[in-house]
Biopython code that builds the backbone (N, CA, C, O; Angstrom):
import numpy as np
from Bio.PDB.StructureBuilder import StructureBuilder

atoms = [
    (1, "MET", "N", (-177.848, -87.319, -74.288)),
    (1, "MET", "CA", (-177.008, -86.161, -73.858)),
    (1, "MET", "C", (-177.699, -85.743, -72.666)),
    (1, "MET", "O", (-178.498, -84.817, -72.801)),
    (2, "LEU", "N", (-177.483, -86.448, -71.076)),
    (2, "LEU", "CA", (-177.898, -85.671, -70.156)),
    (2, "LEU", "C", (-177.075, -84.892, -69.688)),
    (2, "LEU", "O", (-175.865, -84.811, -69.476)),
    (3, "CYS", "N", (-178.676, -83.914, -69.485)),
    (3, "CYS", "CA", (-177.891, -81.942, -68.533)),
    (3, "CYS", "C", (-178.441, -82.098, -67.248)),
    (3, "CYS", "O", (-179.523, -82.294, -66.695)),
    (4, "ILE", "N", (-177.507, -81.966, -67.056)),
    (4, "ILE", "CA", (-177.167, -81.914, -65.359)),
    (4, "ILE", "C", (-177.945, -80.547, -65.031)),
    (4, "ILE", "O", (-177.692, -79.794, -65.971)),
    (5, "VAL", "N", (-178.715, -79.949, -64.181)),
    (5, "VAL", "CA", (-179.538, -79.271, -64.284)),
    (5, "VAL", "C", (-179.095, -78.865, -62.401)),
    (5, "VAL", "O", (-179.149, -79.529, -61.366)),
    (6, "ASP", "N", (-178.739, -77.664, -62.681)),
    (6, "ASP", "CA", (-178.508, -76.732, -61.244)),
    (6, "ASP", "C", (-179.687, -76.520, -60.464)),
    (6, "ASP", "O", (-180.556, -75.721, -60.812)),
    (7, "THR", "N", (-179.742, -77.118, -59.554)),
    (7, "THR", "CA", (-180.699, -77.418, -58.876)),
    (7, "THR", "C", (-180.545, -75.968, -56.854)),
    (7, "THR", "O", (-181.321, -75.782, -55.916)),
    (8, "SER", "N", (-179.042, -75.360, -57.231)),
    (8, "SER", "CA", (-179.379, -74.713, -56.343)),
    (8, "SER", "C", (-179.957, -73.668, -55.962)),
    (8, "SER", "O", (-180.810, -73.389, -56.804)),
    (9, "PRO", "N", (-179.946, -72.869, -55.058)),
    (9, "PRO", "CA", (-181.208, -71.512, -55.059)),
    (9, "PRO", "C", (-181.002, -70.377, -55.986)),
    (9, "PRO", "O", (-181.681, -69.351, -56.025)),
    (10, "SER", "N", (-179.210, -70.909, -57.296)),
    (10, "SER", "CA", (-179.274, -70.193, -58.222)),
    (10, "SER", "C", (-179.961, -70.465, -59.534)),
    (10, "SER", "O", (-179.873, -69.759, -60.538)),
    (11, "PHE", "N", (-180.612, -71.503, -59.411)),
    (11, "PHE", "CA", (-181.249, -72.058, -60.786)),
    (11, "PHE", "C", (-182.523, -70.756, -60.792)),
    (11, "PHE", "O", (-182.971, -70.366, -59.714)),
    (12, "ARG", "N", (-183.100, -70.071, -62.327)),
    (12, "ARG", "CA", (-183.541, -69.540, -62.381)),
    (12, "ARG", "C", (-184.657, -70.005, -63.550)),
    (12, "ARG", "O", (-184.402, -70.835, -64.423)),
    (13, "LEU", "N", (-185.720, -69.431, -63.426)),
    (13, "LEU", "CA", (-186.685, -69.742, -64.583)),
    (13, "LEU", "C", (-186.256, -69.402, -66.064)),
    (13, "LEU", "O", (-186.498, -70.196, -66.973)),
    (14, "ALA", "N", (-185.814, -68.576, -66.214)),
    (14, "ALA", "CA", (-185.038, -68.357, -67.534)),
    (14, "ALA", "C", (-184.543, -69.418, -68.233)),
    (14, "ALA", "O", (-184.447, -69.632, -69.442)),
    (15, "GLU", "N", (-184.247, -70.041, -67.273)),
    (15, "GLU", "CA", (-183.434, -71.394, -67.831)),
    (15, "GLU", "C", (-184.095, -72.755, -68.107)),
    (15, "GLU", "O", (-183.512, -73.819, -68.318)),
    (16, "LEU", "N", (-185.414, -72.527, -68.067)),
    (16, "LEU", "CA", (-186.539, -73.251, -68.494)),
    (16, "LEU", "C", (-186.735, -73.583, -69.789)),
    (16, "LEU", "O", (-187.284, -74.670, -69.972)),
    (17, "PRO", "N", (-186.441, -72.955, -70.722)),
    (17, "PRO", "CA", (-186.759, -73.486, -71.920)),
    (17, "PRO", "C", (-185.526, -74.321, -72.627)),
    (17, "PRO", "O", (-185.745, -74.626, -73.799)),
    (18, "GLY", "N", (-184.189, -74.756, -72.046)),
    (18, "GLY", "CA", (-182.996, -75.176, -72.225)),
    (18, "GLY", "C", (-183.681, -76.327, -71.349)),
    (18, "GLY", "O", (-183.837, -77.453, -71.822)),
    (19, "VAL", "N", (-184.032, -76.037, -70.219)),
    (19, "VAL", "CA", (-184.068, -77.477, -69.339)),
    (19, "VAL", "C", (-185.343, -78.460, -70.193)),
    (19, "VAL", "O", (-185.327, -79.683, -70.330)),
    (20, "ALA", "N", (-186.407, -77.482, -70.691)),
    (20, "ALA", "CA", (-187.555, -78.144, -71.447)),
    (20, "ALA", "C", (-186.892, -79.148, -72.706)),
    (20, "ALA", "O", (-187.190, -80.327, -72.897)),
    (21, "ALA", "N", (-186.053, -78.442, -73.381)),
    (21, "ALA", "CA", (-185.770, -78.776, -74.634)),
    (21, "ALA", "C", (-184.550, -80.103, -74.391)),
    (21, "ALA", "O", (-184.283, -80.884, -75.304)),
    (22, "ASP", "N", (-184.009, -80.168, -73.246)),
    (22, "ASP", "CA", (-183.363, -81.451, -72.700)),
    (22, "ASP", "C", (-184.067, -82.533, -71.994)),
    (22, "ASP", "O", (-183.510, -83.630, -71.951)),
    (23, "ILE", "N", (-185.503, -82.337, -71.295)),
    (23, "ILE", "CA", (-186.190, -83.342, -71.011)),
    (23, "ILE", "C", (-187.294, -83.655, -72.131)),
    (23, "ILE", "O", (-188.200, -84.459, -71.915)),
    (24, "ALA", "N", (-187.156, -82.955, -73.359)),
    (24, "ALA", "CA", (-188.161, -83.408, -74.347)),
    (24, "ALA", "C", (-187.155, -84.237, -75.219)),
    (24, "ALA", "O", (-187.755, -84.813, -76.126)),
    (25, "GLU", "N", (-186.009, -84.433, -75.215)),
    (25, "GLU", "CA", (-184.949, -85.034, -76.364)),
    (25, "GLU", "C", (-184.722, -86.439, -74.908)),
    (25, "GLU", "O", (-184.585, -87.562, -75.395)),
    (26, "GLN", "N", (-184.688, -86.403, -73.396)),
    (26, "GLN", "CA", (-185.006, -87.716, -72.532)),
    (26, "GLN", "C", (-185.897, -88.381, -72.942)),
    (26, "GLN", "O", (-185.891, -89.568, -73.266)),
    (27, "LEU", "N", (-186.947, -87.428, -72.947)),
    (27, "LEU", "CA", (-188.191, -88.656, -73.403)),
    (27, "LEU", "C", (-188.182, -89.431, -74.517)),
    (27, "LEU", "O", (-188.427, -90.632, -74.626)),
    (28, "THR", "N", (-187.769, -88.343, -75.625)),
    (28, "THR", "CA", (-187.490, -89.382, -76.951)),
    (28, "THR", "C", (-186.760, -90.068, -76.829)),
    (28, "THR", "O", (-187.087, -91.156, -77.304)),
    (29, "ALA", "N", (-185.674, -90.049, -76.335)),
    (29, "ALA", "CA", (-184.235, -91.551, -76.232)),
    (29, "ALA", "C", (-184.938, -92.229, -75.094)),
    (29, "ALA", "O", (-184.250, -93.133, -74.620)),
    (30, "ALA", "N", (-185.836, -92.102, -74.645)),
    (30, "ALA", "CA", (-186.514, -93.172, -73.321)),
    (30, "ALA", "C", (-187.568, -94.116, -74.155)),
    (30, "ALA", "O", (-187.857, -95.268, -73.829)),
    (31, "GLY", "N", (-187.878, -93.694, -74.836)),
    (31, "GLY", "CA", (-188.645, -94.407, -76.483)),
    (31, "GLY", "C", (-190.288, -93.819, -76.099)),
    (31, "GLY", "O", (-191.218, -94.578, -76.374)),
    (32, "PHE", "N", (-190.617, -92.384, -75.429)),
    (32, "PHE", "CA", (-191.612, -91.959, -75.278)),
    (32, "PHE", "C", (-191.508, -91.406, -76.634)),
    (32, "PHE", "O", (-191.172, -90.242, -76.420)),
    (33, "ALA", "N", (-191.615, -91.584, -78.091)),
    (33, "ALA", "CA", (-191.100, -90.762, -79.456)),
    (33, "ALA", "C", (-192.871, -91.007, -80.172)),
    (33, "ALA", "O", (-193.014, -90.604, -81.327)),
    (34, "GLU", "N", (-193.729, -91.445, -79.688)),
    (34, "GLU", "CA", (-194.857, -91.709, -80.500)),
    (34, "GLU", "C", (-195.782, -90.652, -79.751)),
    (34, "GLU", "O", (-196.063, -90.634, -78.552)),
    (35, "ALA", "N", (-196.205, -89.731, -80.804)),
    (35, "ALA", "CA", (-197.686, -88.808, -80.709)),
    (35, "ALA", "C", (-196.631, -87.583, -79.873)),
    (35, "ALA", "O", (-197.530, -86.810, -79.539)),
    (36, "PRO", "N", (-195.703, -87.115, -79.490)),
    (36, "PRO", "CA", (-194.940, -86.071, -78.546)),
    (36, "PRO", "C", (-196.126, -85.195, -78.436)),
    (36, "PRO", "O", (-196.549, -85.435, -77.306)),
    (37, "HIS", "N", (-196.966, -84.233, -79.029)),
    (37, "HIS", "CA", (-197.852, -83.250, -78.937)),
    (37, "HIS", "C", (-198.943, -83.721, -78.134)),
    (37, "HIS", "O", (-199.335, -83.015, -77.204)),
    (38, "LEU", "N", (-199.607, -85.082, -78.433)),
    (38, "LEU", "CA", (-200.532, -85.739, -77.275)),
    (38, "LEU", "C", (-200.667, -86.014, -76.024)),
    (38, "LEU", "O", (-201.477, -85.868, -75.109)),
    (39, "ARG", "N", (-199.022, -86.721, -76.368)),
    (39, "ARG", "CA", (-198.327, -87.149, -74.895)),
    (39, "ARG", "C", (-197.791, -85.661, -73.918)),
    (39, "ARG", "O", (-198.004, -85.458, -72.722)),
    (40, "GLN", "N", (-197.195, -84.949, -74.710)),
    (40, "GLN", "CA", (-197.635, -83.643, -73.689)),
    (40, "GLN", "C", (-198.671, -83.158, -73.390)),
    (40, "GLN", "O", (-198.983, -82.751, -72.271)),
    (41, "THR", "N", (-199.266, -83.148, -74.285)),
    (41, "THR", "CA", (-200.718, -82.022, -73.859)),
    (41, "THR", "C", (-201.565, -83.203, -72.738)),
    (41, "THR", "O", (-202.011, -82.774, -71.674)),
    (42, "LEU", "N", (-201.659, -84.126, -72.971)),
    (42, "LEU", "CA", (-202.011, -84.848, -71.850)),
    (42, "LEU", "C", (-200.598, -84.883, -70.442)),
    (42, "LEU", "O", (-200.882, -84.334, -69.377)),
    (43, "ALA", "N", (-199.723, -85.295, -70.538)),
    (43, "ALA", "CA", (-199.248, -85.146, -68.880)),
    (43, "ALA", "C", (-199.087, -83.695, -68.557)),
    (43, "ALA", "O", (-198.260, -83.448, -67.679)),
    (44, "LEU", "N", (-199.924, -82.364, -69.276)),
    (44, "LEU", "CA", (-200.402, -81.144, -68.615)),
    (44, "LEU", "C", (-201.290, -80.950, -68.438)),
    (44, "LEU", "O", (-201.485, -79.917, -67.797)),
    (45, "ALA", "N", (-202.478, -81.757, -68.848)),
    (45, "ALA", "CA", (-203.486, -81.981, -67.963)),
    (45, "ALA", "C", (-203.203, -82.853, -66.846)),
    (45, "ALA", "O", (-203.459, -82.336, -65.758)),
    (46, "GLU", "N", (-202.722, -84.098, -66.806)),
    (46, "GLU", "CA", (-202.657, -84.622, -65.544)),
    (46, "GLU", "C", (-202.260, -84.129, -64.662)),
    (46, "GLU", "O", (-202.912, -84.056, -63.621)),
    (47, "GLU", "N", (-200.760, -83.509, -64.835)),
    (47, "GLU", "CA", (-200.093, -82.242, -63.715)),
    (47, "GLU", "C", (-201.088, -81.173, -63.505)),
    (47, "GLU", "O", (-201.087, -80.910, -62.303)),
    (48, "ALA", "N", (-201.830, -80.532, -64.062)),
    (48, "ALA", "CA", (-202.598, -79.771, -63.525)),
    (48, "ALA", "C", (-203.668, -80.462, -62.601)),
    (48, "ALA", "O", (-203.823, -80.134, -61.425)),
    (49, "GLY", "N", (-204.221, -81.212, -63.080)),
    (49, "GLY", "CA", (-204.841, -82.158, -62.185)),
    (49, "GLY", "C", (-204.869, -82.801, -60.681)),
    (49, "GLY", "O", (-205.725, -83.116, -59.854)),
    (50, "GLU", "N", (-203.291, -82.816, -60.811)),
    (50, "GLU", "CA", (-202.956, -83.258, -59.543)),
    (50, "GLU", "C", (-202.117, -82.374, -58.604)),
    (50, "GLU", "O", (-201.548, -82.700, -57.562)),
    (51, "PHE", "N", (-202.179, -81.061, -59.274)),
    (51, "PHE", "CA", (-201.952, -79.954, -58.791)),
    (51, "PHE", "C", (-203.498, -79.229, -57.883)),
    (51, "PHE", "O", (-203.382, -78.505, -56.895)),
    (52, "VAL", "N", (-204.724, -79.593, -58.436)),
    (52, "VAL", "CA", (-205.680, -79.463, -57.733)),
    (52, "VAL", "C", (-205.640, -79.959, -57.281)),
    (52, "VAL", "O", (-205.126, -79.386, -56.321)),
    (53, "GLY", "N", (-205.903, -81.609, -56.820)),
    (53, "GLY", "CA", (-205.970, -82.427, -55.457)),
    (53, "GLY", "C", (-204.900, -82.183, -54.578)),
    (53, "GLY", "O", (-205.045, -82.751, -53.495)),
    (54, "ALA", "N", (-203.828, -81.491, -54.703)),
    (54, "ALA", "CA", (-202.987, -81.782, -54.001)),
    (54, "ALA", "C", (-203.827, -79.908, -52.949)),
    (54, "ALA", "O", (-203.986, -79.829, -51.730)),
    (55, "VAL", "N", (-204.066, -79.095, -53.696)),
    (55, "VAL", "CA", (-204.722, -77.615, -53.328)),
    (55, "VAL", "C", (-205.507, -78.336, -52.300)),
    (55, "VAL", "O", (-205.033, -78.495, -51.175)),
    (56, "ARG", "N", (-207.068, -78.927, -52.723)),
    (56, "ARG", "CA", (-207.787, -79.761, -52.258)),
    (56, "ARG", "C", (-207.533, -80.487, -50.946)),
    (56, "ARG", "O", (-208.279, -80.322, -49.980)),
    (57, "ARG", "N", (-206.272, -81.449, -50.910)),
    (57, "ARG", "CA", (-206.115, -81.650, -50.087)),
    (57, "ARG", "C", (-205.345, -80.792, -48.493)),
    (57, "ARG", "O", (-205.466, -80.951, -47.279)),
    (58, "HIS", "N", (-204.723, -80.068, -49.210)),
    (58, "HIS", "CA", (-204.006, -79.195, -48.502)),
    (58, "HIS", "C", (-205.078, -77.954, -47.625)),
    (58, "HIS", "O", (-204.893, -77.519, -46.488)),
    (59, "TYR", "N", (-205.686, -77.762, -48.145)),
    (59, "TYR", "CA", (-207.113, -76.769, -47.511)),
    (59, "TYR", "C", (-208.171, -77.792, -46.916)),
    (59, "TYR", "O", (-209.158, -77.272, -46.396)),
    (60, "GLY", "N", (-208.122, -78.715, -46.920)),
    (60, "GLY", "CA", (-209.141, -80.027, -45.648)),
    (60, "GLY", "C", (-210.344, -79.801, -46.659)),
    (60, "GLY", "O", (-211.359, -79.410, -46.082)),
    (61, "LEU", "N", (-210.502, -79.996, -48.381)),
    (61, "LEU", "CA", (-211.700, -80.605, -48.965)),
    (61, "LEU", "C", (-211.657, -81.865, -49.728)),
    (61, "LEU", "O", (-212.348, -82.199, -50.691)),
    (62, "ALA", "N", (-210.602, -82.582, -49.043)),
    (62, "ALA", "CA", (-210.482, -83.968, -49.624)),
    (62, "ALA", "C", (-210.401, -85.140, -48.769)),
    (62, "ALA", "O", (-209.993, -84.812, -47.655)),
    (63, "ARG", "N", (-210.663, -86.524, -48.883)),
    (63, "ARG", "CA", (-210.888, -87.409, -47.893)),
    (63, "ARG", "C", (-209.197, -87.298, -47.482)),
    (63, "ARG", "O", (-209.059, -88.344, -46.848)),
    (64, "ARG", "N", (-208.472, -86.935, -47.485)),
    (64, "ARG", "CA", (-207.201, -87.160, -46.862)),
    (64, "ARG", "C", (-206.445, -85.608, -46.822)),
    (64, "ARG", "O", (-206.819, -84.776, -47.648)),
    (65, "SER", "N", (-205.620, -85.336, -46.063)),
    (65, "SER", "CA", (-204.788, -83.819, -46.125)),
    (65, "SER", "C", (-203.637, -84.256, -46.765)),
    (65, "SER", "O", (-203.341, -85.442, -46.906)),
    (66, "GLY", "N", (-202.999, -83.332, -47.146)),
    (66, "GLY", "CA", (-201.951, -83.250, -47.573)),
    (66, "GLY", "C", (-200.833, -81.719, -47.549)),
    (66, "GLY", "O", (-201.548, -80.716, -47.561)),
    (67, "SER", "N", (-199.821, -81.481, -47.529)),
    (67, "SER", "CA", (-199.104, -80.346, -47.208)),
    (67, "SER", "C", (-198.780, -79.480, -48.090)),
    (67, "SER", "O", (-198.937, -79.870, -49.247)),
    (68, "PHE", "N", (-198.285, -78.189, -47.924)),
    (68, "PHE", "CA", (-198.338, -77.002, -48.547)),
    (68, "PHE", "C", (-197.231, -77.710, -49.584)),
    (68, "PHE", "O", (-197.451, -77.737, -50.794)),
    (69, "ALA", "N", (-196.116, -78.232, -49.041)),
    (69, "ALA", "CA", (-194.744, -78.487, -49.829)),
    (69, "ALA", "C", (-195.083, -79.608, -51.042)),
    (69, "ALA", "O", (-194.231, -79.915, -51.876)),
    (70, "ASP", "N", (-196.685, -80.281, -51.026)),
    (70, "ASP", "CA", (-197.076, -80.945, -52.286)),
    (70, "ASP", "C", (-197.607, -80.301, -52.917)),
    (70, "ASP", "O", (-197.381, -80.529, -54.105)),
    (71, "VAL", "N", (-198.480, -79.283, -52.676)),
    (71, "VAL", "CA", (-198.953, -78.256, -53.483)),
    (71, "VAL", "C", (-197.713, -77.267, -54.425)),
    (71, "VAL", "O", (-197.931, -76.821, -55.551)),
    (72, "GLU", "N", (-196.501, -77.090, -53.698)),
    (72, "GLU", "CA", (-195.547, -76.361, -54.419)),
    (72, "GLU", "C", (-194.685, -77.511, -55.282)),
    (72, "GLU", "O", (-194.209, -77.041, -56.315)),
    (73, "ALA", "N", (-194.500, -78.409, -55.139)),
    (73, "ALA", "CA", (-193.961, -79.479, -56.081)),
    (73, "ALA", "C", (-195.007, -79.887, -57.011)),
    (73, "ALA", "O", (-194.545, -80.006, -58.146)),
    (74, "GLU", "N", (-196.349, -80.164, -56.928)),
    (74, "GLU", "CA", (-197.669, -79.950, -57.739)),
    (74, "GLU", "C", (-197.461, -78.942, -59.041)),
    (74, "GLU", "O", (-197.285, -79.177, -60.236)),
    (75, "LEU", "N", (-197.561, -77.710, -58.272)),
    (75, "LEU", "CA", (-197.220, -76.758, -59.089)),
    (75, "LEU", "C", (-196.070, -76.399, -59.874)),
    (75, "LEU", "O", (-196.118, -75.756, -60.923)),
    (76, "ALA", "N", (-195.278, -76.739, -59.448)),
    (76, "ALA", "CA", (-193.671, -76.879, -59.639)),
    (76, "ALA", "C", (-193.745, -78.012, -61.201)),
    (76, "ALA", "O", (-193.089, -77.741, -62.206)),
    (77, "ASP", "N", (-194.585, -79.147, -61.110)),
    (77, "ASP", "CA", (-194.513, -80.107, -62.018)),
    (77, "ASP", "C", (-195.532, -79.495, -63.309)),
    (77, "ASP", "O", (-195.243, -79.898, -64.436)),
    (78, "VAL", "N", (-196.571, -78.651, -63.189)),
    (78, "VAL", "CA", (-197.606, -78.107, -63.840)),
    (78, "VAL", "C", (-196.488, -76.907, -65.058)),
    (78, "VAL", "O", (-196.763, -76.786, -66.252)),
    (79, "VAL", "N", (-195.361, -76.216, -64.418)),
    (79, "VAL", "CA", (-194.781, -75.381, -64.985)),
    (79, "VAL", "C", (-193.840, -76.079, -65.599)),
    (79, "VAL", "O", (-193.737, -75.937, -66.817)),
    (80, "ILE", "N", (-192.964, -76.967, -64.910)),
    (80, "ILE", "CA", (-192.134, -78.006, -66.072)),
    (80, "ILE", "C", (-192.809, -78.659, -67.392)),
    (80, "ILE", "O", (-192.308, -78.866, -68.497)),
    (81, "THR", "N", (-193.946, -78.880, -66.969)),
    (81, "THR", "CA", (-194.950, -79.604, -67.782)),
    (81, "THR", "C", (-195.088, -78.734, -69.239)),
    (81, "THR", "O", (-195.036, -79.106, -70.411)),
    (82, "ALA", "N", (-195.254, -77.624, -68.718)),
    (82, "ALA", "CA", (-195.590, -76.436, -69.648)),
    (82, "ALA", "C", (-194.958, -76.203, -70.510)),
    (82, "ALA", "O", (-195.396, -76.145, -71.658)),
    (83, "PHE", "N", (-193.335, -75.937, -70.076)),
    (83, "PHE", "CA", (-192.348, -75.859, -71.329)),
    (83, "PHE", "C", (-191.825, -76.706, -71.726)),
    (83, "PHE", "O", (-190.760, -76.636, -72.339)),
    (84, "VAL", "N", (-192.431, -77.703, -71.481)),
    (84, "VAL", "CA", (-191.973, -79.248, -72.099)),
    (84, "VAL", "C", (-192.830, -78.813, -73.386)),
    (84, "VAL", "O", (-192.423, -78.626, -74.533)),
    (85, "THR", "N", (-194.442, -78.679, -72.749)),
    (85, "THR", "CA", (-195.041, -78.936, -73.953)),
    (85, "THR", "C", (-194.972, -77.736, -74.968)),
    (85, "THR", "O", (-195.465, -77.757, -76.096)),
    (86, "ALA", "N", (-194.349, -76.784, -74.454)),
    (86, "ALA", "CA", (-194.436, -75.779, -75.408)),
    (86, "ALA", "C", (-193.201, -76.259, -76.861)),
    (86, "ALA", "O", (-193.086, -76.284, -78.087)),
    (87, "HIS", "N", (-192.499, -76.568, -75.558)),
    (87, "HIS", "CA", (-190.937, -76.823, -76.866)),
    (87, "HIS", "C", (-191.458, -77.568, -78.143)),
    (87, "HIS", "O", (-191.264, -77.323, -79.334)),
    (88, "THR", "N", (-192.396, -78.848, -77.341)),
    (88, "THR", "CA", (-192.423, -79.993, -78.253)),
    (88, "THR", "C", (-193.142, -79.682, -79.273)),
    (88, "THR", "O", (-193.037, -80.358, -80.297)),
    (89, "MET", "N", (-194.213, -78.362, -79.195)),
    (89, "MET", "CA", (-195.571, -78.614, -79.972)),
    (89, "MET", "C", (-194.603, -76.650, -80.979)),
    (89, "MET", "O", (-195.136, -75.941, -81.833)),
    (90, "GLY", "N", (-193.674, -76.533, -80.553)),
    (90, "GLY", "CA", (-193.033, -75.479, -81.533)),
    (90, "GLY", "C", (-193.575, -73.894, -80.968)),
    (90, "GLY", "O", (-193.707, -72.990, -81.792)),
    (91, "ILE", "N", (-193.896, -73.639, -79.354)),
    (91, "ILE", "CA", (-194.626, -72.658, -78.923)),
    (91, "ILE", "C", (-193.195, -71.849, -78.338)),
    (91, "ILE", "O", (-192.214, -72.214, -77.690)),
    (92, "ASP", "N", (-193.737, -70.316, -79.055)),
    (92, "ASP", "CA", (-192.527, -69.469, -78.129)),
    (92, "ASP", "C", (-193.640, -69.240, -77.057)),
    (92, "ASP", "O", (-194.806, -68.851, -76.999)),
    (93, "LEU", "N", (-192.648, -69.690, -76.243)),
    (93, "LEU", "CA", (-193.846, -69.286, -74.784)),
    (93, "LEU", "C", (-193.871, -68.584, -73.950)),
    (93, "LEU", "O", (-194.588, -68.437, -72.960)),
    (94, "GLU", "N", (-192.285, -67.671, -74.724)),
    (94, "GLU", "CA", (-192.299, -66.072, -73.536)),
    (94, "GLU", "C", (-193.191, -65.311, -74.524)),
    (94, "GLU", "O", (-194.056, -64.538, -74.113)),
    (95, "ARG", "N", (-192.980, -65.532, -75.827)),
    (95, "ARG", "CA", (-194.027, -64.587, -76.884)),
    (95, "ARG", "C", (-195.465, -64.706, -76.356)),
    (95, "ARG", "O", (-196.245, -63.753, -76.371)),
    (96, "ALA", "N", (-195.820, -66.106, -75.818)),
    (96, "ALA", "CA", (-197.100, -66.640, -76.013)),
    (96, "ALA", "C", (-197.642, -65.631, -74.103)),
    (96, "ALA", "O", (-198.552, -64.852, -73.820)),
    (97, "VAL", "N", (-196.995, -65.979, -73.644)),
    (97, "VAL", "CA", (-197.396, -65.023, -72.482)),
    (97, "VAL", "C", (-197.060, -63.793, -72.676)),
    (97, "VAL", "O", (-196.911, -63.564, -71.476)),
    (98, "ALA", "N", (-196.805, -62.774, -73.177)),
    (98, "ALA", "CA", (-196.502, -61.862, -73.207)),
    (98, "ALA", "C", (-197.431, -61.372, -73.868)),
    (98, "ALA", "O", (-197.590, -60.171, -73.654)),
    (99, "ALA", "N", (-198.443, -62.046, -74.942)),
    (99, "ALA", "CA", (-199.261, -61.594, -75.997)),
    (99, "ALA", "C", (-200.593, -61.510, -74.809)),
    (99, "ALA", "O", (-201.356, -60.552, -74.690)),
    (100, "LYS", "N", (-200.624, -62.868, -73.942)),
    (100, "LYS", "CA", (-201.631, -63.175, -73.545)),
    (100, "LYS", "C", (-201.601, -62.180, -72.293)),
    (100, "LYS", "O", (-202.672, -61.590, -72.150)),
    (101, "LEU", "N", (-200.652, -61.872, -71.390)),
    (101, "LEU", "CA", (-200.223, -60.530, -70.885)),
    (101, "LEU", "C", (-200.966, -59.187, -71.198)),
    (101, "LEU", "O", (-201.147, -58.224, -70.452)),
    (102, "GLY", "N", (-201.212, -59.309, -72.030)),
    (102, "GLY", "CA", (-201.749, -57.760, -73.022)),
    (102, "GLY", "C", (-202.965, -58.312, -72.988)),
    (102, "GLY", "O", (-203.463, -57.440, -72.275)),
    (103, "VAL", "N", (-203.671, -58.904, -73.141)),
    (103, "VAL", "CA", (-204.878, -59.173, -73.087)),
    (103, "VAL", "C", (-205.172, -59.062, -71.631)),
    (103, "VAL", "O", (-205.812, -58.054, -71.330)),
    (104, "VAL", "N", (-204.785, -60.036, -70.454)),
    (104, "VAL", "CA", (-205.374, -59.902, -69.598)),
    (104, "VAL", "C", (-205.556, -59.171, -69.071)),
    (104, "VAL", "O", (-206.662, -59.029, -68.549)),
    (105, "TYR", "N", (-204.131, -57.921, -68.854)),
    (105, "TYR", "CA", (-203.875, -56.159, -68.519)),
    (105, "TYR", "C", (-205.210, -55.230, -69.394)),
    (105, "TYR", "O", (-205.511, -54.200, -68.790)),
    (106, "SER", "N", (-205.844, -55.424, -70.428)),
    (106, "SER", "CA", (-206.660, -54.909, -70.934)),
    (106, "SER", "C", (-207.760, -55.022, -71.037)),
    (106, "SER", "O", (-208.418, -54.112, -71.541)),
    (107, "ARG", "N", (-208.532, -56.555, -70.451)),
    (107, "ARG", "CA", (-209.770, -56.589, -70.037)),
    (107, "ARG", "C", (-210.741, -56.381, -69.092)),
    (107, "ARG", "O", (-211.935, -56.648, -69.234)),
    (108, "GLY", "N", (-210.035, -55.732, -67.786)),
    (108, "GLY", "CA", (-210.518, -55.132, -66.545)),
    (108, "GLY", "C", (-210.520, -55.970, -65.785)),
    (108, "GLY", "O", (-210.137, -57.034, -66.273)),
    (109, "TRP", "N", (-210.896, -56.029, -64.315)),
    (109, "TRP", "CA", (-210.607, -56.955, -63.762)),
    (109, "TRP", "C", (-212.229, -57.622, -62.890)),
    (109, "TRP", "O", (-212.686, -58.762, -62.819)),
    (110, "ARG", "N", (-212.642, -56.502, -62.431)),
    (110, "ARG", "CA", (-214.022, -57.131, -61.476)),
    (110, "ARG", "C", (-214.840, -55.745, -62.031)),
    (110, "ARG", "O", (-214.300, -54.646, -62.156)),
    (111, "GLU", "N", (-216.448, -56.085, -62.374)),
    (111, "GLU", "CA", (-217.217, -54.917, -62.444)),
    (111, "GLU", "C", (-217.805, -54.343, -61.124)),
    (111, "GLU", "O", (-218.185, -55.120, -60.249)),
    (112, "ALA", "N", (-217.871, -53.237, -60.994)),
    (112, "ALA", "CA", (-218.166, -52.607, -59.736)),
    (112, "ALA", "C", (-219.731, -53.227, -59.209)),
    (112, "ALA", "O", (-220.604, -53.625, -59.981)),
    (113, "PRO", "N", (-219.837, -53.195, -57.632)),
    (113, "PRO", "CA", (-221.368, -54.443, -57.885)),
    (113, "PRO", "C", (-222.541, -52.929, -57.440)),
    (113, "PRO", "O", (-223.763, -53.079, -57.423)),
]
sb = StructureBuilder()
sb.init_structure("model")
sb.init_model(0)
sb.init_chain("A")
sb.init_seg("    ")
for serial, (resi, resn, name, xyz) in enumerate(atoms, 1):
    if name == "N":
        sb.init_residue(resn, " ", resi, " ")
    sb.init_atom(name, np.array(xyz, "f"), 0.0, 1.0, " ", f" {name:<3s}", serial, name[0])
structure = sb.get_structure()
């Protein structure tokens, strides 16, 4: 089953869990069925690395330059892949993010000099 995602400006991040489930199903149907947990973990690490590379290129910290559009696209890849990884691993990402935000906001920000 192929899900056609509405990519108009009306698309909302809240739709990502359903999109992630569809992408995971499409990957399995395409033959990427071995070790899905490992596959998605490695895919997420790869996308994070590509995002870092795009940022480095955009800010002139690499051998070649890059556009801000590349930065945006790579960050979108990280977010999508994170949702697919969470789906594949059975992680309730909304609950996990809420729990992590509780930690982030409770630990303070920066010590006064």
